[in-house]
C-alpha positions, 0 to 999 in steps of 0.5 A: 464451496461454502467453507472456501467462501467463508475463508475467502471473506475472512481473508478480505476482512483481515487485509481491509482491517490491516490497511484501514488501521495503519495510519493517516497516510493510508488511502481508500484507493490503496484499500480498494486495490488490496481488497480487489487483489485478494478477492480476485485471487482468493479462490485461485489460492485453493483451486491452484492446489495450495497446501491446506497446512499453509492455509491453516497457518495463514488463518492462524496468523490472521486470527492472532492478529485480530485478537492481538496475540503476538506470540501466537502470530509469531509462531504461526508466521514462523512456521508459514515462512519456514515450511510454505514460503512459496505459497500465496499465503506466506506473503499475505501473512507476513503483511498482516504480521508486520502490522501487528509488530508495528502496533507493538512498537517493534519497527525492526520486526515490521521492516523485516516482514516487509523486506521478506515479502519484497524478496520472496513474493512472486506477486507484483501487487504484494511486493508493491504494497510491501515497498510502499509500507517499507518506504513509509517506515523509512520516511517515519524514521527520517530516512528519506533517501531510503524511502525514495529508492523504494518509491522509485522502484518499478511498480504496477500502474494501479499504485502510481498515484499512491507512490507519487503522493508518498514521494511528494511527502519524502521530497517535501521532508527533504526540502525539495519543494519543486520536485515535491510539487511535481510528485503531487501533481503526478499523484493527482493525475494518477489517482481516481478522479472520484477518490476523496483522497485526492483532496488530501493530496491537493491540500499538501500541494497547495501548502507548498505553493502548488496550484489547483489543477485546471478543470477538464474542458466540457465535452466537445470543446476545442483545446484552445478553449480549455482553461489554463492553470496558473504557473506554480508559485516558487518556494 
């Protein structure tokens, strides 16, 4: 049990580091979601009879990523994908390896890893993460239509705020400001009210002519007494 606890913690730390280093668009909401997913499932990876070999290769990928050793990471990830593609470790290793490739300037390689997770993983959360990251890659390369196709794909509601926010970025980039405002407003409605990331979304909304959302009415107040938000300005 002690060994599994230590390995579980290492896997959580690996993914937390991967997310936190991605860039300015990474939100603490996403980090929390990823950690919850890994924390809730980590023990099940083992108790469900996952291969010891798959686990060893996963941790080899994670270790190589921590020490910035692309060759070792590639060798371990190749073996993990070839021999244990159906394991719970393979898509998680691919996400970690994708970050390493991105940092090394290998965008095509990173895209391939994200697509592999989308195509091969049976975990809806991991597929949602991969689609979100791949959409970011497309948007970074000014491929707005490709990004929007990914963001319009069905995804777990836990990621709705993040997807709507990035959709707003894509629509803003395309000059579709009314649609972008709607997307940012959706993001604000879906994100955790306590999340500081909402402030970032609010700034973007206001920058394209949107307005601050109306505050929630006091407890017990009738709907008629609730403040009304002003109509958004035209672009």
